[in-house]
C-alpha angles and dihedrals in degrees: 000000000000089000091053091050093048091046091052092046090051090049090051091050092046094050098039093102096038111099113239111252092209092056120104119241088256092053091048090050090050091049091049092049090051090053091050092048093048090054092059107089124226115253116269121250134036121319106248116211119234120254118263113274115236114202114215114190147077123302088254091052090049091052090051091048090049091054093047091050093045093048093051092045092050098045094042100041106018114211094332103123096201090048091049091052091048093052091048091051091052090052092050090047089054093049088060094044116094093227095065138060116281097234130070095234089045090057094044095050098034109140095003092126092057124081088237132017104060111150096214115039096219090066094062109019098074095256093127093054091057124077111303120253112249105185113078102025093112094050093042093053091045091050091048093051091048092050092050088051091055106274112150121205096212096186092084098037114195095341116158098178138044142163138180117269093243093069129059109206118203091242099054095090093051097058133064110266105223112170148340124227110188106304096346123092119204129211142176 
């Protein structure tokens, strides 16, 4: 029995880098992206949390910002509450960064009118024209309201970029890899 286990373990180690022949091209591409992402080291040093975000605007503007944050959180992270908070923190980090629009909705929908260049895929890939996601709206709106009231999701620090682990964007090696929350990897 021990021999069978060791033989199987050795087989698994031997075949770990061999692409599965039964995998689809999409599955093989995802596996390759995960290898590329795993090879990028996390930045040295402690992860510094972002500063609290202070919303300055009218109650109507705050409601609009809440909806933009919640929509992005829901479409980007589904009903995963930690993922939603991480997406929201990235958006707030971008609002404070000089390279991005100065409003929350401006950051969320930046580039959405162009055929390429949208910052958040749900704004340009047709997701919003399909049936709306129901699960997660309550938690996304709650997380958005908390963030606008100063809550900081420290797990992603000052990240301004992220992607899922099954893609390997050209820019990922040029930024500091800060954290991973479930299947999303965060960078600054």
